[in-house]
C-alpha positions in Angstrom: -24.7 6.9 15.7 -24.6 10.6 15.8 -22.9 12.2 12.7 -20.6 15.2 13.2 -20.8 18.2 11.0 -17.6 19.8 12.1 -16.8 22.2 9.3 -13.0 22.1 9.8 -12.8 18.3 9.9 -15.0 18.1 6.7 -12.8 20.7 5.0 -9.7 18.6 5.7 -11.5 15.4 4.7 -12.3 16.9 1.3 -8.8 18.3 0.7 -6.0 16.5 2.4 -4.4 14.0 0.0 -7.3 14.3 -2.3 -6.8 14.3 -6.1 -10.4 14.8 -7.2 -14.0 14.9 -5.8 -17.0 14.5 -8.0 -19.4 16.1 -7.1 -17.5 18.1 -4.4 -20.3 20.6 -3.7 -22.9 17.9 -3.4 -20.7 15.8 -1.1 -19.9 18.8 1.1 -23.6 19.5 1.4 -24.3 15.9 2.3 -21.6 15.9 4.9 -23.0 19.0 6.5 -26.5 17.7 6.5 -25.9 15.3 9.4 -27.2 12.3 7.4 -25.1 9.1 7.8 -23.6 8.2 4.5 -22.6 4.8 3.2 -18.9 5.1 2.2 -17.8 2.3 -0.1 -14.2 1.0 -0.7 -13.4 -2.1 -2.6 -10.2 -4.2 -2.3 -9.2 -7.2 -4.4 -7.1 -9.7 -2.5 -4.4 -9.9 -5.2 -1.6 -10.1 -2.6 -1.4 -11.0 1.1 0.0 -7.7 2.3 -1.3 -4.1 2.1 1.3 -1.4 1.7 1.1 2.1 3.1 0.4 3.6 -0.3 -2.9 1.7 -0.4 -3.4 2.4 3.3 -4.0 6.1 2.6 -7.4 4.9 1.5 -8.1 3.5 4.9 -6.9 6.7 6.7 -9.3 8.6 4.6 -12.1 6.1 5.4 -11.2 6.6 9.1 -11.8 10.4 8.7 -15.3 9.5 7.4 -15.7 7.0 10.2 -14.7 9.5 12.9 -17.4 11.8 11.6 -19.9 9.0 12.2 -20.4 7.6 8.7 -20.9 4.0 7.8 -17.8 2.4 6.1 -18.5 -0.5 3.8 -15.4 -2.6 2.8 -16.0 -4.8 -0.2 -13.6 -7.7 -0.4 -13.4 -8.5 -4.2 -13.3 -12.3 -3.9 -15.2 -12.5 -7.2 -13.5 -9.6 -9.1 -10.0 -10.9 -8.0 -10.5 -13.7 -10.5 -10.3 -11.0 -13.2 -8.1 -8.3 -11.7 -8.4 -4.6 -12.2 -6.4 -3.4 -15.2 -6.6 0.3 -14.3 -2.9 0.7 -13.9 -1.5 -2.5 -15.6 0.6 -2.7 -18.7 -0.3 -6.3 -19.3 -3.0 -8.8 -18.6 -3.1 -10.1 -15.0 -2.7 -13.8 -14.2 -6.0 -15.1 -12.9 -5.9 -16.1 -9.3 -7.1 -19.5 -8.1 -9.7 -19.8 -5.4 -7.0 -21.0 -3.0 -4.8 -18.0 -3.7 -7.7 -15.6 -3.2 -8.7 -17.2 0.1 -5.1 -17.1 1.4 -4.7 -13.5 0.4 -7.8 -12.1 2.0 -7.4 -14.1 5.2 -5.5 -11.4 6.9 -6.9 -8.4 5.1 -9.4 -7.4 7.8 -6.7 -7.6 10.5 -4.5 -5.3 8.5 -7.3 -2.8 7.8 -8.1 -3.1 11.5 -4.8 -1.3 12.2 -6.6 1.8 11.0 -10.4 1.4 11.1 -12.6 0.3 14.0 -13.7 -3.0 12.4 -16.6 -3.5 14.8 -18.2 -0.5 13.1 -17.3 -1.5 9.6 -19.7 -3.4 7.3 -17.6 -6.1 5.5 -19.0 -7.6 2.3 -17.7 -10.0 -0.3 -18.8 -9.2 -3.9 -19.3 -12.9 -4.7 -22.6 -12.5 -2.7 -24.2 -10.7 -5.7 -21.8 -11.1 -8.7 -21.8 -14.9 -8.6 -25.6 -14.8 -9.0 -25.7 -12.5 -12.1 -27.1 -14.5 -15.0 -25.8 -14.2 -18.6 -29.0 -12.3 -19.5 -28.5 -9.8 -16.6 -24.8 -9.3 -17.6 -25.8 -8.6 -21.2 -28.4 -6.1 -20.0 -25.7 -4.3 -17.9 -23.2 -4.3 -20.8 -25.7 -2.7 -23.2 -25.2 0.6 -21.3 -21.5 0.9 -22.4 -19.6 0.8 -25.6 -16.4 -0.9 -26.6 -14.9 2.5 -27.4 -15.5 3.7 -23.9 -13.7 0.8 -22.4 -10.9 0.4 -24.9 -10.0 4.1 -25.0 -8.9 4.1 -21.4 -5.3 5.1 -21.2 -3.7 1.7 -20.3 -5.9 -0.3 -22.7 -5.2 2.2 -25.5 -1.4 1.8 -24.9 -1.7 -2.0 -24.9 -3.8 -1.9 -28.0 -1.3 0.3 -29.9 1.6 -1.9 -28.6 -0.1 -5.1 -29.8 -0.4 -6.5 -26.3 -3.5 -8.7 -25.6 -6.6 -7.3 -23.8 -8.9 -9.9 -22.4 -12.6 -9.6 -22.8 -12.9 -10.4 -19.0 -10.8 -7.3 -18.3 -13.3 -5.1 -20.1 -16.0 -6.4 -17.8 -14.2 -5.4 -14.7 -15.5 -1.8 -14.4 -19.0 -3.0 -14.8 -18.6 -5.5 -12.0 -17.1 -2.9 -9.7 -19.8 -0.4 -10.6 -22.5 -3.0 -9.8 -21.0 -3.3 -6.3 -22.1 0.2 -5.7 -25.7 -0.7 -6.7 -25.6 -3.8 -4.5 -24.7 -1.9 -1.3 -26.4 1.4 -2.2 -23.2 3.5 -1.9 -23.4 7.2 -1.3 -19.6 7.7 -1.7 -16.9 5.6 -3.2 -13.2 6.2 -2.6 -10.3 4.9 -4.7 -6.9 5.7 -6.3 -6.6 8.3 -9.0 -6.2 5.5 -11.5 -9.7 4.3 -10.5 -11.7 7.2 -11.8 -13.2 5.5 -14.8 -14.4 2.5 -12.7 -15.9 4.8 -10.0 -17.8 6.6 -12.7 -19.3 3.4 -14.0 -20.8 2.9 -10.5 -22.6 6.3 -10.8 -24.0 5.3 -14.2 -25.3 2.0 -13.0 -26.8 3.5 -9.9 -28.8 5.9 -12.1 -29.9 3.0 -14.3 -31.2 1.2 -11.1 -33.0 4.4 -10.0 -30.5 5.1 -7.2 -28.9 8.5 -6.4 -25.5 8.4 -8.1 -22.6 8.1 -5.6 -20.1 10.9 -5.1 -16.5 10.0 -6.0 -13.3 10.7 -4.1 -9.9 9.8 -5.6 -6.7 10.1 -3.6 -3.2 11.1 -4.7 -0.6 8.5 -5.7 2.1 7.6 -3.2 5.6 7.3 -4.6 7.5 4.1 -3.8 11.0 3.9 -2.4 12.6 3.9 -5.9 10.6 7.0 -7.1 8.0 5.1 -9.0 4.4 4.5 -8.0 4.3 2.3 -4.9 3.5 -1.2 -6.2 3.8 -4.6 -4.7 4.8 -6.0 -8.1 7.8 -3.7 -8.2 8.8 -4.4 -4.6 9.3 -0.7 -3.8 6.8 -0.8 -0.9 6.5 -0.3 2.8 4.0 -2.8 4.1 1.7 -2.3 7.0 2.9 -5.6 8.4 6.6 -4.9 8.1 8.5 -5.2 11.4 9.2 -1.8 13.1 12.9 -1.8 12.4 12.4 -2.8 8.8 9.7 -0.2 8.3 11.9 2.5 9.9 14.8 1.6 7.7 12.8 1.6 4.6 11.5 5.1 5.3 15.1 6.3 5.9 16.1 4.9 2.5 13.4 6.9 0.5 14.2 9.8 -1.8 14.5 13.2 0.0 12.1 14.9 -2.4 9.2 12.7 -1.3 9.5 13.5 2.4 6.7 16.1 2.6 4.4 14.1 0.4 4.7 11.2 2.8 4.0 13.5 5.8 0.8 14.7 4.1 -0.4 11.4 2.6 1.0 8.7 4.8 0.8 10.2 8.4 -2.0 11.3 10.6 -0.1 14.4 11.9 -2.1 17.6 12.1 -1.6 19.7 9.0 -0.4 22.6 11.2 2.5 20.3 12.3 3.1 19.1 8.7 3.3 22.8 7.5 5.8 23.6 10.3 8.0 20.6 9.4 8.0 21.8 5.8 9.0 25.3 6.9 11.8 24.0 9.1 13.0 21.7 6.2 13.2 24.7 3.9 14.9 26.9 6.4 17.4 24.3 7.7 17.7 21.7 5.0 18.0 18.9 7.7 16.6 16.0 5.6 17.9 13.3 7.9 16.1 14.5 11.0 12.9 15.2 9.1 13.1 11.7 7.6 13.7 10.1 11.0 10.6 11.9 12.4 8.6 10.6 9.4 9.9 7.1 10.0 9.1 7.2 13.7 5.6 8.6 13.0 4.8 5.9 10.4 6.1 3.0 12.7 4.0 4.4 15.6 0.9 4.5 13.5 1.0 0.8 12.7 2.9 -0.6 15.7 2.4 1.9 18.6 4.4 4.8 19.9 6.7 2.6 22.0 7.7 0.6 18.9 8.3 3.9 17.0 10.6 5.2 19.7 12.5 1.9 20.0 12.9 1.7 16.2 14.3 5.3 16.2 16.7 4.5 19.1 17.9 1.3 17.4 18.5 3.1 14.1 20.5 5.8 15.9 22.6 3.0 17.7 23.5 1.4 14.4 24.0 4.4 12.2 24.5 7.5 14.4 26.4 5.9 17.3 27.9 3.2 15.1 26.8 0.4 17.5 25.5 -3.0 16.6 21.8 -3.7 17.0 20.8 -5.4 20.3 19.0 -8.4 18.9 21.1 -9.7 16.0 19.7 -12.9 14.4 21.9 -15.9 15.1 22.5 -18.5 12.4 24.2 -21.8 13.0 27.0 -22.8 10.5 28.6 -26.2 11.0 31.5 -25.8 8.4 34.9 -24.5 9.4 35.5 -22.7 6.1 33.2 -21.4 3.3 33.4 -19.4 0.2 31.8 -16.0 0.8 29.1 -16.7 -1.7 28.2 -20.0 0.0 28.2 -18.3 3.3 25.8 -15.6 2.2 23.4 -18.3 0.8 23.9 -20.5 3.9 22.9 -17.6 6.2 20.0 -16.5 3.9 21.6 -13.1 3.4 21.3 -13.8 -0.3 18.8 -16.1 -2.1 21.3 -17.3 -4.7 25.1 -17.2 -5.5 24.4 -14.8 -8.3 22.8 -12.3 -5.9 25.5 -13.0 -3.4 28.2 -12.2 -6.1 26.4 -8.9 -6.9 26.4 -7.9 -3.2 30.1 -8.6 -2.8 31.1 -6.9 -6.1 29.1 -3.8 -5.1 30.8 -3.6 -1.7 27.6 -4.5 0.2 29.1 -7.2 2.5 31.1 -6.8 5.7 32.5 -9.4 8.1 33.3 -8.0 11.5 33.1 -4.5 10.0 35.6 -5.2 7.2 34.4 -5.1 3.6 34.7 -8.3 1.6 35.5 -7.3 -2.0 36.6 -10.7 -3.5 33.7 -13.0 -4.3 36.2 -15.9 -4.5 37.4 -15.3 -0.9 37.3 -18.3 1.5 36.0 -17.3 4.9 37.2 -19.0 8.1 34.1 -19.5 10.2 34.4 -18.3 13.7 31.9 -18.3 16.6 30.1 -14.9 17.1 31.4 -13.6 13.8 29.2 -10.8 12.5 28.2 -10.8 8.8 26.6 -7.5 7.6 24.6 -6.9 4.4 24.1 -3.3 3.4 23.5 -0.8 6.2 21.0 -2.5 8.4 21.0 -6.3 8.1 23.2 -8.3 10.5 23.7 -12.0 11.2 25.8 -13.5 14.0 27.4 -16.8 13.2 27.1 -19.6 15.8 29.0 -22.9 15.7 
């Protein structure tokens, strides 16, 4: 496959959404050389869904792929048994083989929403890591010190707080680094919290007489609550979210993160992004900017028609104050129910405790009227509309 050396595209690849490149001059020279590079990215199947914060890695890989470089995705079916502790405040629970298999079953389909998977080399690191003997592992570990590993920020904080640090966690960077040796990586991409692990790959490659890989780390994406986007915190927008849910989540995000999302989480041309920022500064119309952002993100993962439909549906509900067209119907056989029982029965709340919280906070409406008394008995009527929050509706059928 012919490799493109388009200078403008290479410049954007090296700068957009990028936290750090090491060695940037060397990587730029390699990209301009016309030689096809092997671009490594590893993913541990610690959950079944990939959120758009992690998906920024795949859009960066797509930029490499579009220039003609070979993408190598490493599914960490071996390392998932340990779990990367790079950004964790406590020890991960080890995953079972069944959990790992279930989680990575749909990974390639999700990644395929971004990359041309027919051109991607997919490898599982159990191919080589499961074959490492104790003697070989000791030989690898001799190249690092306990101080190097323990002094990492999150380990240091756990050490000082008296929280346990597993010996298996300390081995993780070595295993990830060995992945680079196994596939002869020229470049490895990862999050900014991955810098130490990526550097271990360089060291091990030099030990095995390979040219050390260049490293590219990407900027962190903020979650819906203003913290780092993390599945464990539930503040995520998943690649597999339904279009209306995805649109609504984007609309609920903090205004101050709009432009970061345009830059990091969309594939709009930077000229367009710069113009949106200028308009936002001049006009201060955060709602319209956020709606454009939401439509763009939905279109990226579900197609332009789905993006337009989600935008129209959102306008019908919130701008035009109309009900959505396809409200979920739930059959309720009782003639009368306490509001808490009704919310649990219709699955609008997972428990009575959560249902009570929703009612007390004014988050429940029936036929557009707020229910404020959690002890209220509700007469069940056919076609009655129960609403949770701003965008979740259920139609009662008897």
